[in-house]
N, C-alpha and C positions, 0 to 999 in steps of 0.2 A: 515089626516086620513091615507093616504098611507104610510107616514113616520112611524107612530105608528105600522102599520101592518108589515112593513119591519123590524123594530127593534124587534118586537115580534117574527117574523119568524127567524131572525138571532139568537135571544136568545134561541129559541126552538131547532134549529139545533145544536148550540154550546153546549148546556147543556144536550141534550137528545140523539139526533140521532148520531152525530159524535163520542162521547165517546163510544157508543155501537159498532159502526163500527170499531173503533180502537182496542177495546178489542177483537172483533171477529177476526181481522186480526193478532193480536199480540200473542194471546194465542194458543199454539200448544198442542194438547193432547199428553201425554206421550205415547211412543210406548211400548207396553207390549207383543204383540204377535209376535213371531219369525216366519219368513218365511224361511223355510229350503231351498227353491229354490232360494231365493234372497241373502242368506248368502254365504260367501266365505272364502277361506283360501289362504293367500299369504305368500311367503317366501322372506324376504329381504336379507337373506344369507342362501343358502341351501347346501353349500359345506364347510366342515370343516375337520380338522385333527382328526383322531381317537385316541386322547390322553386323553380323559376324561375331558379336559379343554376347548378346542376350541369349540365354540358354533355355531349352526345353529339357525337363528332367524325366527320364524313362528308367523304370526299374523292371528287371526280369527276374522272375522267381522260378527256379528249377525245383520241382517237387518229385518225390517218389510216389508209388501207388498208394501209400498210406497218407499222402499229403504232408510229408515231412520234407524240409529243405535238404537239398543235396549240395554239400560244400565242395569247393575245390574244382569245380567244372568250368571249362572255358566256354564263354558265351560271346557271340558276335552279333552286332546290331547293324543291319544292312538296309540302306534305302532302296526304294523301288528302281531308281535310276542308277543304282550302283555307286552313287556318289559317297554315301556315308558308310564307312566301315570302321567300326570301333570294337575293340576287344577288351574283355574284362574276365575276371575269375570270380565265381560265386563265393560269398562269405559263409560263415557258420550257419546262417539261416537259409542258405540257398539263393541269396539275392546278389545280383550284379547291378550296379548303378551306372547310368550313362548320362552325360550332359551333351546335348546336341545343339550346334549352332548352324546358322546359314546366312549367306549374303544374298541369297535369292528368295524372293517372295513366293509363297505358295503352300500347298498342303503336300506333305510327304508321308507316304506309307512306309513304315519301318517294320522289318521282320527280324525276330531274334532267332539265331541258329545256335543250337547246343549240340556239341559233339558231331557237327556236320549235318544235323537234322533240323529243319525249320520247325518252330513251334506252330501249332495250329492257329494261334491268335496273334495278330500283330497290333500295331497302334498307328494312328495318324497324328502327326504334329503339324502345326501351322505357324508359318512365319509371315508377318505383315510388315 
């Protein structure tokens, strides 16, 4: 009798309880809400020649409140003088990459705007 109960319990756990636990742990809800405070801007190269060809590389990371990337969101990178307006869409990691060029020498403050809202942190690129 105990053997039959043991087999029944094992069958119940393996066919009902364990698959539900695995589904619960393996499915992640897609991140759709951007947290402006957790999103950030990084430059992998922020110094370039002012020749219109050399590029500064700027990456914008849109994150949710759990610091997971938010994919498929439109991002704009705008210069303080309003000269630079570049648009991109975030990838699966919440990253949008930009290459910025300039014919004019100087330092330029860039602001990322996600869904119409500017991120709290910008970046300065320099062209010489």
